[in-house]
MIVEX-822419 format. One record per atom (N, C-alpha, C): y, x, z. Coordinates in steps of 0.05 Angstrom, whole numbers, plus 32768, in hexadecimal, padded with zeros to 4 digits. Example, Ala and Ser with C-alpha at 12.3 -4.5 7.8 and 13.67 -1.06 7.14 Angstrom:
2
7F8E8108809C/7FA680F6809C/7FBE8108809C/7FD38101808E/7FEB8111808F/80018102809D/
//
This chain:
237
894B876A88C1/8945877D88AA/892A878388A7/891A87828893/88FB87888890/88F687A98892/88EA87AC88AB/88E587CD88B1/88CF87D588A0/88D987ED8891/88C887F5887D/88B48811888C/8895880C8889/888888208896/888D883C888D/889688468873/8895885A886D/88B28865887C/88C288518875/88E2885C8884/88E1886188A3/88D1884D88AB/88CD885588D0/88BC887188D5/88AF887A88C2/889C889188C3/88B788A688BB/88C488A688A8/88D788BA88A2/88EA88BB88B9/88F588A588C1/890B88A288D9/891C889388D1/8931888D88E5/894B887888DD/8954888788CA/8958889A88CE/897488A488B4/8963889E8894/8949889C8891/894588978879/894A88748875/894A88648887/894E88478887/896788448889/8978884B8898/899988478894/89A08854887F/89BC884A8876/89CB88528865/89DD886B886D/89D888838867/89E78893886D/89E888AE8854/89F788C28858/89F088D58844/89DF88DE8839/89CB88E28850/89B288F1884E/899E88DF8841/899A88C38847/898B88AB883C/899788A68824/89AD88AA881B/89B588A787FD/89AC88BD87EA/89B088D587F4/89A388E887E4/898788ED87E4/897E88E287F4/896388E187FB/895288CE87E6/895F88B487E4/895988A087D3/895E88A887B3/897688B287AF/897788BB8793/896488D08786/895D88EB879D/894A88F68792/892A88E7878F/892988D18799/890F88BF8796/891488BA877A/892888AA8773/892C889E875B/892488B68746/893488CE8746/893488E08736/891188E98733/890388EE874A/88E588F38748/88D788DC873C/88DB88CA873F/88C988AE8736/88CD88AE871A/88ED88B08715/88F188AD86F9/88E588C486EA/88E188DA86F3/88D988F686DE/88BC88EF86E2/88AE88E986F6/889188E386EE/888888D386DC/889388B686DA/888988A586C9/889C88AD86AE/88B188BD86AC/88BF88C38690/88A788D88684/889F88E6868F/889288FE8683/887488F5867C/886A88DE868E/885188CF8682/885688C1866F/886B88B48663/887988A88651/887D88BA8636/888B88D28636/889088E58629/887488F0861C/886088F4862C/88438901862B/883888F18616/883D88D38616/882D88C78600/884188BB85E7/885888CD85EA/886A88C885D0/887788AD85D3/8882889F85E2/888F888985E5/88AA888E85DF/88BA887D85D8/88D8887E85D0/88E1887D85E6/88E3887485FB/88EB8870861B/88E088858629/88EC889F862B/88DF88B2863A/88E888BD8652/88E788D9865A/88F688E38674/891088D9867C/892688E08665/893F88DD866F/894488BE8677/893488A98663/8937888E8664/893588848681/8919888B8685/8912887E86A4/891D888C86BD/892688A786BD/893388B086C9/895488A386CE/895A889C86BC/8975889086BB/8974887586CB/895F886386C0/895B884D86CA/8953884586E4/8945885C86F1/893E885F8711/895C8860871B/896B88798716/898588828725/8995886D8723/8998885C870B/89AD88498707/89AA8830871C/89918827871D/899188148730/898C8817874B/8980882D874E/897E883A876B/89A1883B877A/89B5884C8766/89CE8850876F/89DE8835876E/89D9881C8760/89DB88048761/89DC87F78779/89C287FA8780/89BC87EA879D/89C587F987B2/89C2881287AD/89D7882187C8/89F7881D87C7/89FF881A87B3/8A20880F87B3/8A2087F287B8/8A0F87E587B5/8A0E87C487C0/8A0F87C487DD/89F987D687E4/89F787D68805/8A1087E28813/8A1887F28808/8A3487FC8813/8A4A87ED8813/8A4D87DE87F8/8A6A87D087FA/8A6587B28806/8A4787A28806/8A43878B880F/8A3D87888830/8A3587A38839/8A2E87A08857/8A2487908861/8A0D87888855/89F78775885C/89FD875A8855/8A1687538847/8A1A87398841/8A0A872D8829/89F9873C881E/89E48731880E/89EC872E87EF/8A07873587EB/8A16873887CF/8A11875687BF/89F9875087AD/89F08765879E/89FC87658787/8A1687678778/8A19875E875E/8A108778874E/8A1B87948753/8A1887A98746/89FD87AB8743/89E687A88750/89CB87AA8750/89C387918734/89CA877C873A/89CA87628726/89CF876F870B/89EA8776870B/89EF877C86F2/89DE879786E2/89DC87AC86FA/89CA87C186EB/89B187B786E3/89A187A486F0/8988879B86E8/898E878E86CE/89A0877986C9/89A3876C86B4/89A8877C869B/89B8878F86A2/89BB87A68688/89A487AE8682/899487BB8693/897B87C7868F/896B87B58681/89648799868B/89548789867E/895F87828661/8978877D865C/897E8784863F/8978879B862D/897B87B08638/896D87C8862A/895387C98627/894587BD8639/892687BA862F/891E87AC8624/892F8793861F/8929877D860A/892F878E85F0/8946879885EB/894587A285D3/893587BD85C8/892587C685DA/891487DB85D6/88FA87CD85C6/88F887B385CA/88DF87A585B9/88E687A885A0/88D787AD858A/88DC87B0856F/88BF87A28562/88C787958546/88B6878C8536/88B3879D8524/889787AA851A/889687BE8502/889387A484EB/889387B884D0/888A87AC84BB/8875879C84B4/8862879E84C9/8846879A84C9/8843878584DE/885D877984E9/8859876184FA/8851876D8514/884C8787851B/8848878D8533/88628795854C/8857878C8563/886D878B8575/886887AF8586/888087B78584/888087D2858E/889587D385A5/889087E185BA/889A87E485D0/889A87CA85E9/888D87BC85E5/888A87A585F9/888187B48618/886F87CA8619/886887D2862F/887F87E48640/888A87F2862C/88A388038632/88B787F2863D/88BE87DD8635/88CF87C8863C/88C987C08654/88B687B18658/88AB87AA8675/88AB87C08689/88A287D68681/88A787F28691/88C287F8869D/88D687FA8685/88EF87FE868F/88F987E686A5/88FB87CF869D/890087BE86AD/88F287BC86CA/88D687BF86CC/88C987C186E8/88D787E186F3/88DD87F586E8/88E6880C86EE/88FF880486FA/891187F386EF/893087EE86FE/892887DE8718/891687D08718/891087BF8737/890287D18748/88F687E48743/88EE87FC8751/8903880D875B/8918880F8749/892E88258751/894188118762/893E87F78761/895187E58779/894687E88793/892687EB8793/891C87EA87A9/8922880787BF/891F881E87A7/8926883587B3/8944883B87BD/8958882987AE/8976882987BE/897A881B87D7/8963880487D5/896287F587EC/895888038807/8947881A8803/893F8821881C/8921881E881C/8914880B880B/88F388028810/88E6880F8806/88E388248810/88CD883B8808/88AF88358804/88A788228815/88868822880F/8883880D87F5/889787FB87F5/889687E887DB/889D87F687C4/88AD881187C3/88AD881A87AE/8895882E87A7/888A883F87BF/8875884487B7/885D883987AD/8859881D87B7/8842880F87B0/88458803878F/885F87FD878E/886987F9877A/88618807875D/8870881D8766/88718837874E/884C883D8748/883B88418760/882488478759/8813882F8749/881B8818874C/88148801873A/881C88068722/883388098716/883B880E8701/8831882786F0/882C88398702/8820885286F5/8802885086F0/87F2884086FF/87D6883486FC/87D4882686E1/87EA881486E3/87E587FD86C7/87ED880A86AF/8803881E86AB/8808882B8695/87F788478689/87E5885086A4/87D6886B869C/87BA88628698/87B1884C86AB/8792884886A9/8787882C8697/879A8822869E/879488008691/87948806866F/87A288158662/879D8811863F/878C88118637/87738823863E/875988288633/874B880E8635/875188068650/873D87E88656/874D87D48643/876487D38644/876E87BD8633/876687C28612/876287D7860A/875F87DF85EA/873D87D285EC/873087D98600/871587D485FB/870C87B28601/871C87A48614/871C878A8611/872B877E85FB/873C878A85EC/8747877B85CF/872B878285BC/8722879785BE/870E879E85A7/86F9878B85A8/86EC878385BC/86DC877485C2/86E7874D85C8/8702874B85BE/8705873185BD/86F8872385A5/86F3870B85A2/86EF86FA8589/870586F58577/872386F78580/873286F0856F/8747870D856C/874D87148553/8765872A854F/877187208535/878787338531/879487358517/8796874E850B/879A874884F3/8795875E84DE/87AB876084D0/87B4877A84CC/87CA877E84B3/87BD87868497/87BC877B8483/87A88782846A/87BE87818451/87B787938443/87CB8799842A/87B487958415/87BB87878400/87A2878383E9/87B4878D83CD/87AB879D83BC/87B187A383A4/87BF878C8392/87B587758397/87C687638388/87BC87438397/87CC87358393/87C8871A83A4/87B18706839C/87AC870F8385/879086FC8379/877A8700838F/877887198396/8763871B83A7/8758870F83C1/8776870183C9/877586EF83E7/875A86DF83E7/875886CE83D3/873F86BE83D5/872686CC83D6/872786DF83C5/870D86F283C9/870486FD83E9/8721870483F3/871D8711840F/871686F88426/871C86E0841B/871686C8842E/86FA86C8842A/86ED86C48417/86D886BE8411/86C186DA841D/86C886ED8420/86BC87088431/86BD8700844C/86D586F58457/86D586F38471/86C386E08480/86C286CB846A/86AC86BA8477/869186BF8474/868A86CC8461/867086D4845D/866786ED8476/867B86F48482/8678870C8495/866F86FB84AE/867886E484B0/867B86D884CB/869286D784DE/86AA86D784CB/86C686D684DA/86D486B984CD/86E086B784E2/86F5869B84D5/8710869D84D3/8726869A84C2/874186A484C0/874F868F84C9/875A869184E0/876C867984EC/878A867C84DF/8792869184D6/87AC869084CC/87B386A684BD/87C286A284A8/87C786B7848F/87E186B3848C/87F486C6848F/881186CD848D/881886E48478/882786DA8467/883486F18450/88488702845A/8844871D8459/885F87308468/887287348450/888487238456/889E872B8444/88AB874A8440/88A287558452/88A887718453/88A1877E843D/888B87778430/8884878F841E/8882877B8400/8896876B83FB/8899875A83E4/889A876783CB/88AD878083C8/88B2878C83B6/88A087A483AF/888A87AB83C1/887887C183C4/886387C283B0/885F87AA83A3/884787AA838F/882C87A1839E/882A87A383B5/8815879883CC/881A877A83CC/8807876D83D7/8804875783E6/87FA875A8404/880C87578414/880987638433/880987498440/87F287418456/87F387278463/87EC87358480/87F2871E848F/87E6872584AE/87D8870C84B5/87C0871484BA/87A6870684BE/879E870184DB/879D86E184E2/878C86DD84F8/877186D684F2/876086E38506/874586E984FD/873286E18513/872486CD8514/870F86C7852D/86F086D38527/86E486E08534/86C686E18533/86B386C8853B/86A886BB852B/869386AA852E/867886A9852D/867186C48525/865586CB8522/864B86D88539/863786CE8544/862786D4855E/862286F58559/861786FB8545/8611871A8543/8624872E8544/864087228537/865687318534/86628732854F/865F871A8561/8668871D857B/865D8731858D/86408735858C/86338747859B/8637875E8590/8635876C857D/86318782856E/864387908562/865B87848557/8672878C8548/8684878F8559/869987A6855A/86B587A78563/86C8879E854E/86E2879F8555/86F387988540/86F787AD852D/86F687C78534/86F987E38526/86E487E28513/86CD87D98516/86B987DD8504/86B487C584E9/86C187AB84FC/86CD879984E6/86DD879E84CD/86F587AE84DB/870887B684C9/870087CB84B8/86F187D984BE/86E187F684AF/86D187E7849D/86C787CD849C/86B687C08487/86CB87B68471/86E187AC847B/86F387A3846B/870287B78459/870987C68467/871687DF8459/870887EC843D/86EF87E7843B/86DD87EF842E/86DA87DC840F/86E987C3840F/86F187BA83F9/86FE87C183E7/86FC87C283CC/870887CD83BA/872887C883B8/872387AC83B8/874387A083B3/875487A583D1/874C87AE83E5/875687B88401/876C87CF83FD/878687CB83FD/879187E883FD/879187F6841C/879387E3842F/879987EC844D/878F87D4845D/878887D88474/878387C5848E/877D87D084A8/878A87C384BB/878D87CD84D3/879187B784E6/878587BB8500/878887A48515/87A687A88523/87B387928520/87CB87908534/87C58792854F/87D4879B855A/87CB87A08578/87E787988583/
//
């Protein structure tokens, strides 16, 4: 058995599987689930406090039960079934909006990772649990701003654009080229077929050296929104 540094510090009661260690591990699962659930709820994500608490508890208890039943045989069927179920739930949380935007991908991966951390809790690997949970919190709390900055400076991006009439598409293509942009792909969005608007998802590349150095995606989109035949335009993230 791999000796866990934090477990060794706490004592053998925390490393071995007994009534006190089981209660302690479930308490840790509830605590970590509460922390990340509050963080997600504060940002108004669909999966919030109760969801993450239940994920941590379910996987931690599953690993504890497997450890009690298998008695070191290495058969962890309950844990595998729990993680498979959570993986299915996380996949089903990924949605595609009418604007071809993927919603819930980060939440889905977060739920899946929380399930794995929950297994670590149930197995009594406190050090792995702490390090993994810290990495998870850093990635969802501090990296989003960096990700947005990098995407905004990228030379490639996608836009959702709504024209008042389909006949203006050619005019828009001409404007795009004059601005120093290249259209890589144009896709008609069928979700707006009967709305009276012509709606497209357009992949764009910045080819002008001036635009690459001085303009962000936000500024380019603001310029496109001033066109009289554009009803709405936004970047797809």
